C-alpha positions in Angstrom: 67.3 124.5 91.5 67.8 120.7 91.4 68.1 120.7 87.6 70.6 123.5 87.7 72.8 121.8 90.4 72.7 118.4 88.7 73.8 120.0 85.4 76.8 121.6 87.2 77.5 118.3 88.9 77.5 116.4 85.6 79.6 119.1 83.9 82.2 119.0 86.7 82.3 115.1 86.9 82.6 114.5 83.1 84.9 117.5 82.7 87.3 116.2 85.3 87.3 112.8 83.7 87.9 114.3 80.2 90.8 116.5 81.5 92.4 113.5 83.2 92.2 111.0 80.4 92.6 113.4 77.4 96.5 113.5 77.6 96.5 109.7 77.6 94.4 109.4 74.5 96.5 112.1 72.8 99.7 110.2 73.5 98.1 107.0 72.3 97.1 108.5 68.9 100.5 110.1 68.6 102.2 106.8 69.4 104.1 108.3 72.3 105.0 106.1 75.3 103.0 106.8 78.4 103.1 105.4 81.9 99.5 105.4 83.2 98.8 104.5 86.9 97.0 101.3 86.0 96.6 100.5 89.7 94.4 103.6 90.1 92.7 104.0 86.7 90.6 100.8 86.8 89.1 101.3 90.3 88.7 105.0 89.5 86.6 104.2 86.4 84.6 101.7 88.4 83.8 104.3 91.1 82.7 106.7 88.3 80.5 104.1 86.7 78.8 103.4 90.0 78.5 107.1 91.0 77.4 108.3 87.6 74.8 105.5 87.3 73.2 106.7 90.5 73.4 110.3 89.4 71.7 109.7 86.1 69.1 107.4 87.6 68.2 110.0 90.3 68.1 112.8 87.8 65.7 110.9 85.6 63.6 109.8 88.6 63.4 113.4 89.9 62.4 114.6 86.5 59.6 112.0 86.3 58.0 113.0 89.6 54.5 114.4 89.0 53.2 115.1 92.5 56.1 117.1 93.8 56.4 114.6 96.7 58.9 116.3 99.0 60.0 113.0 100.6 60.8 111.4 97.2 62.5 114.6 96.0 64.7 114.6 99.1 65.6 110.9 98.7 66.5 111.4 95.1 68.6 114.5 95.9 70.4 112.7 98.7 71.1 109.6 96.5 72.3 111.9 93.7 74.6 113.6 96.1 76.0 110.3 97.3 76.7 109.2 93.7 78.5 112.5 93.1 80.6 112.0 96.2 81.5 108.5 95.1 82.9 109.9 91.9 84.8 112.6 93.7 86.3 110.2 96.3 88.3 108.6 93.5 90.4 111.8 93.2 91.3 112.0 96.8 94.6 111.1 98.4 92.9 108.6 100.6 91.7 106.7 97.6 95.2 106.6 96.2 96.6 105.3 99.4 93.9 102.7 99.7 94.5 101.2 96.3 98.3 101.8 95.8 99.5 100.6 99.2 98.3 97.0 99.1 99.3 96.7 95.4 102.8 98.1 96.0 103.2 95.8 99.0 102.1 92.8 96.9 104.6 93.5 94.1 107.5 94.4 96.3 110.4 92.2 95.3 111.4 89.5 97.8 114.8 89.6 99.3 117.1 87.8 96.9 119.7 85.6 98.5 120.8 81.9 98.6 119.0 81.3 101.9 121.9 79.0 102.7 121.6 77.2 106.1 125.2 77.2 107.1 126.8 78.1 110.4 129.5 80.7 111.0 132.1 78.0 111.9 131.2 76.0 108.7 131.7 79.1 106.6 135.1 79.8 108.2 136.2 76.2 107.7 135.0 76.1 104.1 136.8 79.5 103.4 140.0 78.4 105.0 140.1 75.1 103.1 139.4 76.8 99.8 142.1 79.3 100.6 144.5 76.4 101.5 143.9 74.6 98.2 143.9 77.9 96.3 140.4 77.5 95.0 139.6 81.2 95.5 141.4 84.4 95.1 142.1 85.4 98.7 143.3 88.9 97.6 139.9 89.7 96.2 137.7 87.6 98.5 138.1 88.0 102.2 136.3 85.9 104.8 133.8 88.8 105.2 133.2 88.8 101.4 132.7 85.0 101.5 130.1 85.4 104.3 128.3 88.2 102.5 128.0 86.3 99.3 126.7 83.1 100.9 124.4 84.6 103.5 123.3 88.2 102.7 120.9 89.6 100.2 122.5 90.0 96.8 121.9 93.8 96.6 122.9 94.4 100.2 126.7 94.4 99.8 129.5 94.9 97.3 131.3 91.6 98.0 132.2 89.1 95.3 133.4 85.5 95.3 136.4 85.1 93.0 136.9 81.4 92.3 140.1 80.0 90.8 138.4 76.9 89.3 137.5 75.9 85.8 134.0 75.1 84.6 133.8 71.4 85.6 135.3 72.2 89.1 132.9 75.1 89.6 130.0 72.8 88.8 131.2 70.2 91.3 131.8 72.9 93.9 128.1 74.0 93.5 126.9 70.4 93.5 128.7 69.6 96.8 127.6 72.9 98.3 123.9 72.3 97.4 124.1 68.6 98.6 125.8 69.5 101.9 123.3 72.3 102.7 120.0 71.2 101.0 117.8 73.5 103.1 118.4 76.5 100.9 117.1 78.2 97.8 120.4 77.7 96.1 120.2 76.9 92.3 122.9 76.6 89.7 121.4 79.5 87.8 121.1 82.0 90.6 124.6 81.0 91.9 126.5 81.5 88.7 124.1 83.8 86.7 121.3 85.7 88.5 123.3 86.8 91.6 126.3 88.2 89.6 128.3 87.5 92.7 130.5 84.5 91.7 133.3 85.6 89.3 136.5 84.4 87.8 139.8 85.7 89.1 139.8 88.3 86.3 136.5 89.7 87.5 134.4 88.3 84.6 131.4 86.2 85.1 131.5 82.4 84.4 129.6 81.2 81.4 126.5 79.7 82.8 125.9 77.3 79.9 129.5 76.1 80.1 129.1 75.2 83.8 125.6 73.8 83.3 126.8 71.4 80.6 130.2 70.6 82.2 129.3 67.1 83.5 128.5 65.9 79.9 132.0 66.8 78.8 134.0 66.2 82.0 132.2 63.8 84.4 134.9 64.2 87.0 136.9 67.4 87.4 140.6 67.6 88.2 139.7 69.0 91.6 137.2 66.3 92.5 139.2 64.6 95.3 140.0 68.0 96.8 136.4 69.1 96.9 135.3 65.8 98.3 137.8 66.2 101.2 136.7 69.8 101.8 133.0 69.1 102.0 133.4 65.8 103.9 134.5 67.9 106.9 131.3 69.9 106.8 128.9 67.0 107.1 
């Protein structure tokens, strides 16, 4: 009876593995793209290696028994069953939740924002001065848009900041903003490139390399004095 049951257990376990992995091997040899659940396959294989090792070991041990010792037969049968259950556990929903949840949580993207430490009153004052000196397109950028761009997660709104400044002036605007509010994650690249939130009046993105290299061509922009006066009030 034990030999019959162990044979069925091996057929079932190896058969299930073969059915599961056969499509992947087929796609591989046909050079077709596949999206395997890598988070699950490695631990699933590990569980099978452990379970099958115990199953084969107990099957061999049981076959080598000469005296028909009931206690040893019972122990080997129980251990064999435990090995079989370890293999089958890797196909359960609980197994998937156990291994996918922490992995998904660990790779979840962080909130992307400028993390700018600026008060509501400072935002309003900065916005009004930029509007006063026509440094932004107020028809396309409201105060609410201005707040959203500076404070909220990039993907959490539809607001854009439309600046009416050339490359050197934009670079100085960023420099003064970063210097005035240093406790932030604001960088030149995420401000003008990664966020996709700061645009020209025509709705197109600024050329990041142009802004990045602006100081080498134009050490002082034509709006330098205006920007100094605007940010001086915020200190």
